[in-house]
DSSP file (Angstrom, degrees, kcal/mol; ACC not computed):
  #  RESIDUE AA STRUCTURE BP1 BP2  ACC     N-H-->O    O-->H-N    N-H-->O    O-->H-N    TCO  KAPPA ALPHA  PHI   PSI    X-CA   Y-CA   Z-CA
    1    1 A X              0   0    0      0, 0.0     2,-0.5     0, 0.0     0, 0.0   0.000 360.0 360.0 360.0 134.5   43.2   15.7  -26.0
    2    2 A X        -     0   0    0      2,-0.0     2,-0.2     0, 0.0     0, 0.0  -0.959 360.0-141.3-115.5 125.3   44.5   18.7  -28.0
    3    3 A X        -     0   0    0     -2,-0.5     2,-0.4     3,-0.0     0, 0.0  -0.538  17.4-162.2 -78.9 149.4   42.3   21.8  -28.4
    4    4 A X        -     0   0    0     -2,-0.2     2,-0.3     0, 0.0    -2,-0.0  -0.996  27.7-105.4-134.2 141.8   42.5   23.6  -31.8
    5    5 A X        +     0   0    0     -2,-0.4     3,-0.1     1,-0.2     0, 0.0  -0.479  50.2 155.3 -64.6 125.1   41.4   27.1  -32.7
    6    6 A X        +     0   0    0      1,-0.3    42,-2.8    -2,-0.3     2,-0.4   0.630  55.4  24.4-124.6 -29.8   38.2   26.7  -34.6
    7    7 A X  E     -a   48   0A   0     40,-0.2     2,-0.5    35,-0.1    -1,-0.3  -0.998  49.5-156.8-148.8 138.0   36.2   30.0  -34.3
    8    8 A X  E     -a   49   0A   0     40,-2.1    42,-2.8    -2,-0.4     2,-0.4  -0.976  23.3-158.2-110.0 125.2   36.8   33.6  -33.6
    9    9 A X  E     -a   50   0A   0     -2,-0.5     2,-0.4    40,-0.2    42,-0.2  -0.886   6.9-164.9-110.6 135.2   33.7   35.4  -32.2
   10   10 A X  E     -a   51   0A   0     40,-2.7    42,-2.8    -2,-0.4     2,-0.5  -0.953  13.3-143.0-116.2 135.4   33.0   39.1  -32.3
   11   11 A X  E     -a   52   0A   0     -2,-0.4     2,-0.4    40,-0.2    42,-0.2  -0.865  27.2-167.5 -96.5 127.2   30.4   40.8  -30.2
   12   12 A X  E     -a   53   0A   0     40,-3.1    42,-1.4    -2,-0.5     3,-0.2  -0.898  31.1-159.2-124.2 145.8   28.7   43.6  -32.2
   13   13 A X  S    S+     0   0    0     -2,-0.4     2,-0.5     1,-0.3    -1,-0.1   0.862  95.5  26.9 -82.1 -41.4   26.4   46.5  -31.4
   14   14 A X     >  -     0   0    0      1,-0.2     4,-2.3    39,-0.1    -1,-0.3  -0.918  67.1-165.5-129.3 103.4   25.2   46.9  -35.0
   15   15 A X  H  > S+     0   0    0     -2,-0.5     4,-2.8    -3,-0.2     5,-0.2   0.900  88.8  52.1 -56.0 -46.4   25.3   43.8  -37.1
   16   16 A X  H  > S+     0   0    0     18,-0.5     4,-2.2     1,-0.2    -1,-0.2   0.917 110.7  46.4 -59.6 -46.4   24.8   45.6  -40.4
   17   17 A X  H  > S+     0   0    0      2,-0.2     4,-1.9     1,-0.2    -1,-0.2   0.911 114.1  48.5 -63.6 -42.2   27.7   48.1  -39.8
   18   18 A X  H  X S+     0   0    0     -4,-2.3     4,-2.2     1,-0.2     5,-0.2   0.934 112.1  47.4 -65.5 -45.5   30.0   45.3  -38.7
   19   19 A X  H  X S+     0   0    0     -4,-2.8     4,-2.1     1,-0.2    -1,-0.2   0.880 109.2  54.7 -64.7 -36.7   29.3   43.1  -41.6
   20   20 A X  H  X S+     0   0    0     -4,-2.2     4,-1.5    -5,-0.2    -1,-0.2   0.910 108.2  50.2 -61.3 -41.9   29.7   46.0  -44.1
   21   21 A X  H  X S+     0   0    0     -4,-1.9     4,-0.6     1,-0.2     3,-0.3   0.947 112.7  44.7 -60.1 -50.4   33.2   46.7  -42.6
   22   22 A X  H  <>S+     0   0    0     -4,-2.2     5,-2.2     1,-0.2     3,-0.4   0.777 106.5  60.1 -71.7 -25.4   34.3   43.0  -43.0
   23   23 A X  H ><5S+     0   0    0     -4,-2.1     3,-2.0     1,-0.2    -1,-0.2   0.891  99.7  57.4 -63.4 -37.7   32.8   42.8  -46.5
   24   24 A X  H 3<5S+     0   0    0     -4,-1.5    -1,-0.2    -3,-0.3    -2,-0.2   0.744 103.0  54.9 -64.8 -21.4   35.2   45.6  -47.4
   25   25 A X  T 3<5S-     0   0    0     -4,-0.6    -1,-0.3    -3,-0.4    -2,-0.2   0.323 130.7 -94.8 -93.0   7.0   38.0   43.3  -46.2
   26   26 A X  T < 5S+     0   0    0     -3,-2.0     2,-0.2     1,-0.3    -3,-0.2   0.482  70.5 151.4 100.8   2.9   36.8   40.6  -48.6
   27   27 A X      < -     0   0    0     -5,-2.2     2,-1.2    -8,-0.1    -1,-0.3  -0.501  43.1-137.2 -70.0 134.3   34.6   38.4  -46.4
   28   28 A X        +     0   0    0     -2,-0.2     2,-0.3     3,-0.0    -1,-0.1  -0.772  37.2 173.1 -91.9  93.6   31.9   36.7  -48.4
   29   29 A X        -     0   0    0     -2,-1.2    12,-0.1   -10,-0.1     4,-0.0  -0.784  41.4 -91.2-107.5 146.7   28.9   37.2  -46.1
   30   30 A X    >   -     0   0    0     -2,-0.3     3,-1.5     1,-0.1     4,-0.1  -0.272  33.3-132.4 -54.6 136.1   25.3   36.3  -46.7
   31   31 A X  T 3  S+     0   0    0      1,-0.3     3,-0.3     2,-0.1    -1,-0.1   0.735 103.4  46.5 -65.9 -22.5   23.5   39.4  -48.3
   32   32 A X  T >  S+     0   0    0      1,-0.2     3,-0.6     2,-0.1    -1,-0.3   0.141  82.3 101.1-105.2  19.8   20.6   39.1  -45.9
   33   33 A X  G X   +     0   0    0     -3,-1.5     3,-2.0     1,-0.2    -1,-0.2   0.578  49.4  94.5 -83.6 -10.2   22.5   38.7  -42.7
   34   34 A X  G 3  S+     0   0    0     -3,-0.3   -18,-0.5     1,-0.3    -1,-0.2   0.767  90.0  42.5 -57.2 -29.2   22.3   42.3  -41.4
   35   35 A X  G <  S+     0   0    0     -3,-0.6    -1,-0.3   -20,-0.1     2,-0.2   0.380  91.1 107.9 -99.8   4.0   19.2   41.5  -39.2
   36   36 A X    <   -     0   0    0     -3,-2.0     3,-0.1     1,-0.1   -21,-0.1  -0.513  65.1-141.9 -80.6 149.2   20.4   38.2  -37.9
   37   37 A X  S    S+     0   0    0      1,-0.2    16,-2.1    -2,-0.2     2,-0.4   0.692  90.7  29.2 -81.1 -18.4   21.5   37.9  -34.2
   38   38 A X  E     -B   52   0A   0     14,-0.2     2,-0.4    -5,-0.1    -1,-0.2  -0.990  65.4-179.7-143.7 129.9   24.3   35.5  -35.2
   39   39 A X  E     +B   51   0A   0     12,-2.4    12,-2.9    -2,-0.4     2,-0.4  -0.993   7.3 178.1-130.8 139.0   26.3   35.3  -38.4
   40   40 A X  E     +B   50   0A   0     -2,-0.4     2,-0.3    10,-0.2    10,-0.2  -1.000   5.8 179.7-144.3 138.7   29.0   32.8  -39.1
   41   41 A X  E     -B   49   0A   0      8,-2.3     8,-2.3    -2,-0.4     2,-0.5  -0.973  25.0-128.5-135.8 153.1   31.3   32.0  -42.1
   42   42 A X  E     -B   48   0A   0     -2,-0.3     6,-0.2     6,-0.2     2,-0.1  -0.893  26.1-146.9-101.0 127.9   34.0   29.5  -42.7
   43   43 A X    >   -     0   0    0      4,-3.6     3,-2.6    -2,-0.5     4,-0.0  -0.462  37.4 -76.2 -87.5 161.2   37.3   30.9  -44.0
   44   44 A X  T 3  S+     0   0    0      1,-0.3     3,-0.3    -2,-0.1    -1,-0.1  -0.367 125.1  34.7 -54.1 134.1   39.6   29.2  -46.4
   45   45 A X  T 3  S-     0   0    0      1,-0.2    -1,-0.3    -3,-0.1    -2,-0.0   0.261 126.8 -86.0  97.5 -11.3   41.5   26.7  -44.3
   46   46 A X  S <  S+     0   0    0     -3,-2.6    -1,-0.2     1,-0.3    -2,-0.1   0.194  82.8 136.0 101.8 -17.5   38.5   25.9  -42.1
   47   47 A X        -     0   0    0     -3,-0.3    -4,-3.6    -5,-0.1    -1,-0.3  -0.416  42.6-146.3 -64.3 139.3   38.8   28.6  -39.4
   48   48 A X  E     -aB   7  42A   0    -42,-2.8   -40,-2.1    -6,-0.2     2,-0.4  -0.800  11.3-161.8-107.8 151.6   35.4   30.1  -38.7
   49   49 A X  E     -aB   8  41A   0     -8,-2.3    -8,-2.3    -2,-0.3     2,-0.3  -0.994  11.9-170.6-129.2 139.7   34.5   33.7  -37.7
   50   50 A X  E     -aB   9  40A   0    -42,-2.8   -40,-2.7    -2,-0.4     2,-0.4  -0.946  14.6-152.8-133.0 150.7   31.2   34.6  -36.1
   51   51 A X  E     -aB  10  39A   0    -12,-2.9   -12,-2.4    -2,-0.3     2,-0.4  -0.987  16.0-177.5-120.5 129.9   29.4   37.8  -35.2
   52   52 A X  E     -aB  11  38A   0    -42,-2.8   -40,-3.1    -2,-0.4   -14,-0.2  -0.989  24.7-122.9-127.1 138.7   26.9   37.9  -32.3
   53   53 A X  E  >  -a   12   0A   0    -16,-2.1     4,-2.2    -2,-0.4     5,-0.2  -0.352  29.6-110.4 -71.2 159.9   24.8   40.9  -31.2
   54   54 A X  H  > S+     0   0    0    -42,-1.4     4,-2.7     1,-0.2     5,-0.2   0.906 120.7  54.9 -55.8 -43.0   25.1   42.1  -27.7
   55   55 A X  H  > S+     0   0    0      1,-0.2     4,-1.0     2,-0.2    -1,-0.2   0.884 106.2  51.3 -60.3 -38.9   21.6   40.8  -27.0
   56   56 A X  H >> S+     0   0    0      2,-0.2     4,-0.6     1,-0.2     3,-0.6   0.939 111.7  46.1 -63.8 -46.6   22.6   37.3  -28.2
   57   57 A X  H >X S+     0   0    0     -4,-2.2     4,-1.8     1,-0.2     3,-1.2   0.916 111.2  52.1 -63.6 -42.4   25.6   37.2  -25.9
   58   58 A X  H 3< S+     0   0    0     -4,-2.7    -1,-0.2     1,-0.2    -2,-0.2   0.693  95.0  72.0 -68.7 -16.6   23.6   38.5  -23.0
   59   59 A X  H << S+     0   0    0     -4,-1.0    -1,-0.2    -3,-0.6    -2,-0.2   0.805 116.9  20.4 -67.8 -27.0   21.0   35.7  -23.6
   60   60 A X  H << S+     0   0    0     -3,-1.2    -2,-0.2    -4,-0.6    -1,-0.2   0.506 136.7  37.3-115.7  -9.4   23.5   33.2  -22.3
   61   61 A X    ><  +     0   0    0     -4,-1.8     3,-2.5    -5,-0.2    -1,-0.2  -0.630  66.4 179.4-139.7  77.1   25.8   35.6  -20.3
   62   62 A X  T 3  S+     0   0    0      1,-0.3    -4,-0.1    -3,-0.2    -1,-0.1   0.726  79.3  54.5 -57.7 -25.0   23.5   38.2  -18.7
   63   63 A X  T 3  S+     0   0    0      2,-0.0    -1,-0.3    -5,-0.0    -5,-0.1   0.359  76.7 135.7 -90.5   6.6   26.3   40.0  -17.0
   64   64 A X    <   +     0   0    0     -3,-2.5     2,-0.3    -7,-0.1    -6,-0.1  -0.285  28.5 179.2 -59.4 134.9   28.4   40.5  -20.1
   65   65 A X        -     0   0    0      3,-0.0     2,-0.1    -7,-0.0     3,-0.1  -0.976  33.4-101.4-133.0 150.9   29.9   44.0  -20.5
   66   66 A X        -     0   0    0     -2,-0.3   -12,-0.0     1,-0.1     0, 0.0  -0.400  44.8-102.4 -67.7 143.9   32.1   45.4  -23.2
   67   67 A X        -     0   0    0     -2,-0.1     2,-0.3     1,-0.0     3,-0.1  -0.308  39.5-152.5 -61.8 151.8   35.8   45.6  -22.4
   68   68 A X        +     0   0    0      1,-0.1    -1,-0.0    -3,-0.1    -3,-0.0  -0.925  62.3  37.2-126.3 153.1   37.0   49.1  -21.5
   69   69 A X  S    S-     0   0    0     -2,-0.3     2,-0.2     0, 0.0    -1,-0.1   0.635 116.3 -35.9  88.8  13.9   40.4   50.8  -21.9
   70   70 A X  S    S-     0   0    0     -3,-0.1     2,-0.1    52,-0.0    51,-0.0  -0.579  82.5 -52.2 125.4 172.0   41.5   49.4  -25.2
   71   71 A X        -     0   0    0     -2,-0.2     3,-0.1     1,-0.1    50,-0.1  -0.433  27.4-167.6 -83.6 157.9   41.4   46.3  -27.3
   72   72 A X  S    S+     0   0    0      1,-0.3     2,-0.4    -2,-0.1    -1,-0.1   0.565  76.7  35.1-112.9 -21.1   42.4   42.8  -26.0
   73   73 A X        -     0   0    0      2,-0.0    49,-0.8     0, 0.0     2,-0.4  -0.987  64.5-161.8-136.5 143.1   42.5   41.1  -29.4
   74   74 A X  E     -c  122   0B   0     -2,-0.4     2,-0.5    47,-0.1    49,-0.2  -0.980  12.7-143.5-124.4 140.6   43.5   42.2  -32.9
   75   75 A X  E     -c  123   0B   0     47,-2.3    49,-2.7    -2,-0.4     2,-0.5  -0.897  21.4-156.0 -96.9 129.8   42.6   40.6  -36.2
   76   76 A X  E     -c  124   0B   0     -2,-0.5     2,-0.5    47,-0.2    49,-0.2  -0.929   4.9-161.1-115.5 128.8   45.5   41.0  -38.6
   77   77 A X  E     -c  125   0B   0     47,-3.4    49,-2.2    -2,-0.5     2,-0.3  -0.924  13.5-137.4-112.6 122.8   45.0   40.9  -42.4
   78   78 A X  E     -c  126   0B   0     -2,-0.5     2,-0.3    47,-0.2    49,-0.2  -0.614  20.7-159.8 -75.9 133.1   47.9   40.1  -44.7
   79   79 A X        -     0   0    0     47,-3.5    49,-0.3    -2,-0.3     6,-0.1  -0.740  25.9-117.1-109.2 162.2   47.9   42.4  -47.8
   80   80 A X  S    S-     0   0    0     -2,-0.3     2,-0.3     1,-0.1    48,-0.1   0.784  87.9  -7.5 -71.5 -27.6   49.7   41.7  -51.1
   81   81 A X  S  > S-     0   0    0      1,-0.1     4,-1.7    46,-0.1     5,-0.1  -0.961  73.6 -95.5-158.9 169.1   52.1   44.6  -50.9
   82   82 A X  H  > S+     0   0    0     46,-0.3     4,-2.0    -2,-0.3     5,-0.1   0.895 125.3  53.8 -59.4 -40.3   53.0   47.8  -49.0
   83   83 A X  H  > S+     0   0    0      1,-0.2     4,-2.5     2,-0.2    -1,-0.2   0.855 105.2  54.3 -63.7 -34.0   50.9   49.7  -51.5
   84   84 A X  H  > S+     0   0    0      2,-0.2     4,-2.7     1,-0.2     5,-0.3   0.858 104.7  53.9 -68.9 -35.3   48.0   47.4  -50.8
   85   85 A X  H  X S+     0   0    0     -4,-1.7     4,-2.6     2,-0.2     5,-0.2   0.958 111.7  45.5 -58.6 -50.0   48.2   48.2  -47.1
   86   86 A X  H  X S+     0   0    0     -4,-2.0     4,-2.6     1,-0.2    -2,-0.2   0.922 115.2  46.3 -60.0 -46.0   48.0   51.9  -47.9
   87   87 A X  H  X S+     0   0    0     -4,-2.5     4,-2.5     2,-0.2    -1,-0.2   0.894 113.5  48.0 -66.8 -41.0   45.1   51.5  -50.3
   88   88 A X  H  X S+     0   0    0     -4,-2.7     4,-2.2     2,-0.2    -1,-0.2   0.927 113.1  48.4 -66.7 -44.3   43.1   49.2  -48.0
   89   89 A X  H  X S+     0   0    0     -4,-2.6     4,-2.6    -5,-0.3     5,-0.2   0.951 113.6  46.9 -57.8 -50.5   43.6   51.6  -45.1
   90   90 A X  H  X S+     0   0    0     -4,-2.6     4,-3.0     1,-0.2     5,-0.2   0.892 110.0  53.6 -61.9 -40.9   42.6   54.6  -47.2
   91   91 A X  H  X S+     0   0    0     -4,-2.5     4,-1.2     2,-0.2    -1,-0.2   0.908 111.7  45.0 -60.9 -43.0   39.5   52.7  -48.6
   92   92 A X  H  <>S+     0   0    0     -4,-2.2     5,-2.2     2,-0.2    -2,-0.2   0.922 115.4  46.1 -68.4 -44.3   38.3   51.9  -45.1
   93   93 A X  H ><5S+     0   0    0     -4,-2.6     3,-1.8     1,-0.2    -2,-0.2   0.914 111.2  52.6 -65.2 -42.3   38.9   55.4  -43.7
   94   94 A X  H 3<5S+     0   0    0     -4,-3.0    -1,-0.2     1,-0.3    -2,-0.2   0.787 103.8  58.5 -63.3 -26.1   37.3   57.0  -46.8
   95   95 A X  T 3<5S-     0   0    0     -4,-1.2    -1,-0.3    -5,-0.2    -2,-0.2   0.443 129.4 -96.9 -82.8   0.3   34.3   54.7  -46.1
   96   96 A X  T < 5S+     0   0    0     -3,-1.8    -3,-0.2     1,-0.3     2,-0.1   0.482  79.3 135.2 102.0   3.4   33.9   56.3  -42.7
   97   97 A X      < -     0   0    0     -5,-2.2     2,-0.5     1,-0.1    -1,-0.3  -0.494  62.3 -97.0 -83.6 158.8   35.7   53.8  -40.5
   98   98 A X  E     -D  116   0B   0     18,-0.6    18,-2.9    -2,-0.1     2,-0.6  -0.621  27.0-148.6 -83.4 122.0   38.2   54.9  -37.8
   99   99 A X  E     -D  115   0B   0     -2,-0.5    16,-0.3    16,-0.2     3,-0.2  -0.792  15.9-179.4 -83.8 123.4   41.8   54.9  -38.7
  100  100 A X  E    S+     0   0B   0     14,-2.3     2,-0.4    -2,-0.6    15,-0.2   0.882  72.5   8.0 -91.7 -45.6   43.8   54.2  -35.5
  101  101 A X  E    S-D  114   0B   0     13,-2.3    13,-2.4     3,-0.0    -1,-0.3  -0.961  78.1-130.4-139.1 120.8   47.4   54.3  -37.0
  102  102 A X  E     -     0   0B   0     -2,-0.4    10,-0.1    11,-0.2   -16,-0.1  -0.236  50.1 -71.5 -62.7 157.4   48.1   55.4  -40.5
  103  103 A X  E     +     0   0B   0    -17,-0.1     2,-0.3    10,-0.1    10,-0.2  -0.193  62.9 168.2 -54.4 139.1   50.4   53.1  -42.5
  104  104 A X  E     -D  112   0B   0      8,-2.4     8,-2.8    -3,-0.1     2,-0.9  -0.968  43.3-104.8-146.5 160.3   54.0   53.1  -41.4
  105  105 A X  E     -D  111   0B   0     -2,-0.3     6,-0.2     6,-0.2     2,-0.1  -0.808  43.9-145.9 -89.1 107.2   57.2   51.1  -42.1
  106  106 A X    >   -     0   0    0      4,-3.0     3,-1.9    -2,-0.9     4,-0.4  -0.398  17.8-120.2 -77.8 150.0   57.5   49.0  -38.9
  107  107 A X  T 3  S+     0   0    0      1,-0.3    -1,-0.1     2,-0.2    -2,-0.0   0.687 109.2  67.9 -63.5 -17.7   61.0   48.1  -37.6
  108  108 A X  T 3  S-     0   0    0      2,-0.2    -1,-0.3     1,-0.0    -2,-0.1   0.309 123.5 -96.0 -88.3  10.0   60.1   44.4  -37.9
  109  109 A X  S <  S+     0   0    0     -3,-1.9    20,-2.7     1,-0.3    21,-0.5   0.716  86.6 109.2  92.0  21.7   60.1   44.7  -41.7
  110  110 A X  E     - E   0 128B   0     -4,-0.4    -4,-3.0    18,-0.3     2,-0.5  -0.953  67.8-123.5-129.3 150.0   56.5   45.2  -42.5
  111  111 A X  E     -DE 105 127B   0     16,-3.0    16,-1.6    -2,-0.4     2,-0.3  -0.809  46.8-174.6 -81.2 130.9   54.3   48.0  -43.8
  112  112 A X  E     +DE 104 126B   0     -8,-2.8    -8,-2.4    -2,-0.5     2,-0.3  -0.961  20.6 167.6-137.8 146.4   51.6   48.2  -41.1
  113  113 A X  E     - E   0 125B   0     12,-1.8    12,-2.7    -2,-0.3     2,-0.4  -0.976  18.4-146.3-151.9 157.3   48.4   50.1  -40.4
  114  114 A X  E     +DE 101 124B   0    -13,-2.4   -13,-2.3    -2,-0.3   -14,-2.3  -0.991  16.0 174.5-133.6 128.4   45.6   49.8  -37.9
  115  115 A X  E     -DE  99 123B   0      8,-2.5     8,-3.1    -2,-0.4     2,-0.5  -0.838  26.6-126.0-119.2 162.8   41.9   50.6  -38.3
  116  116 A X  E     -DE  98 122B   0    -18,-2.9   -18,-0.6    -2,-0.3     6,-0.2  -0.922  17.7-134.0-110.1 135.4   39.1   50.0  -35.9
  117  117 A X    >   -     0   0    0      4,-2.5     3,-2.5    -2,-0.5   -99,-0.1  -0.275  44.8 -85.8 -74.7 175.0   36.0   48.0  -36.8
  118  118 A X  T 3  S+     0   0    0      1,-0.3    -1,-0.1  -101,-0.2  -100,-0.1   0.688 131.1  50.5 -59.6 -17.2   32.6   49.5  -35.9
  119  119 A X  T 3  S-     0   0    0      2,-0.1    -1,-0.3  -101,-0.0  -108,-0.1   0.284 122.7-101.5-102.8   9.7   32.8   48.0  -32.4
  120  120 A X  S <  S+     0   0    0     -3,-2.5     2,-0.2     1,-0.3    -2,-0.1   0.531  70.1 149.6  86.3   6.2   36.3   49.3  -31.7
  121  121 A X        -     0   0    0      1,-0.1    -4,-2.5   -50,-0.1     2,-0.4  -0.532  51.9-113.6 -72.6 139.1   38.2   46.0  -32.4
  122  122 A X  E     -cE  74 116B   0    -49,-0.8   -47,-2.3    -2,-0.2     2,-0.5  -0.586  30.6-169.8 -75.1 127.9   41.7   46.6  -33.7
  123  123 A X  E     -cE  75 115B   0     -8,-3.1    -8,-2.5    -2,-0.4     2,-0.3  -0.958   8.6-158.0-122.4 110.8   42.1   45.4  -37.3
  124  124 A X  E     -cE  76 114B   0    -49,-2.7   -47,-3.4    -2,-0.5     2,-0.4  -0.672   5.1-161.8 -92.7 141.9   45.7   45.3  -38.5
  125  125 A X  E     +cE  77 113B   0    -12,-2.7   -12,-1.8    -2,-0.3     2,-0.3  -0.979  21.9 165.3-119.6 133.4   46.8   45.5  -42.1
  126  126 A X  E     +cE  78 112B   0    -49,-2.2   -47,-3.5    -2,-0.4     2,-0.3  -0.990  19.5 175.8-150.9 157.4   50.3   44.4  -43.0
  127  127 A X  E     - E   0 111B   0    -16,-1.6   -16,-3.0    -2,-0.3   -47,-0.1  -0.968  40.7 -95.6-155.1 150.8   52.6   43.4  -45.8
  128  128 A X  E     - E   0 110B   0     -2,-0.3   -46,-0.3   -49,-0.3   -18,-0.3  -0.395  19.3-153.3 -65.9 141.7   56.3   42.5  -46.0
  129  129 A X              0   0    0    -20,-2.7   -19,-0.1     1,-0.2    -1,-0.1   0.576 360.0 360.0 -87.5 -11.9   58.6   45.3  -47.0
  130  130 A X              0   0    0    -21,-0.5    -1,-0.2     0, 0.0   -20,-0.1   0.451 360.0 360.0 -89.0 360.0   61.1   42.8  -48.4
């Protein structure tokens, strides 16, 4: 038996704030989902992403606590160009989200930037410099 990645789950403090952030990154999320305890969408290619409130997670894992000391997982979003990395980063920061690292030309040949979603998850933006 071979396991395959099917779903990425995010635990959120404020469903509405989190969904608003990911809508700015192009996710097509149900318009009335802000008050739901669990939201899930299927991305092109079949991978799913889900958002669960802290209360939902604690309903089946009562001892759950948020990680401390930094992120453990990053979601990375490909942009069409280096200029698109800059524009997307600026759009998110201007909307009030936390910019973690402003866009830079990384030694591995990509324009790169990092923002934090409302729950502190690292969201990387990148595009090839070539």
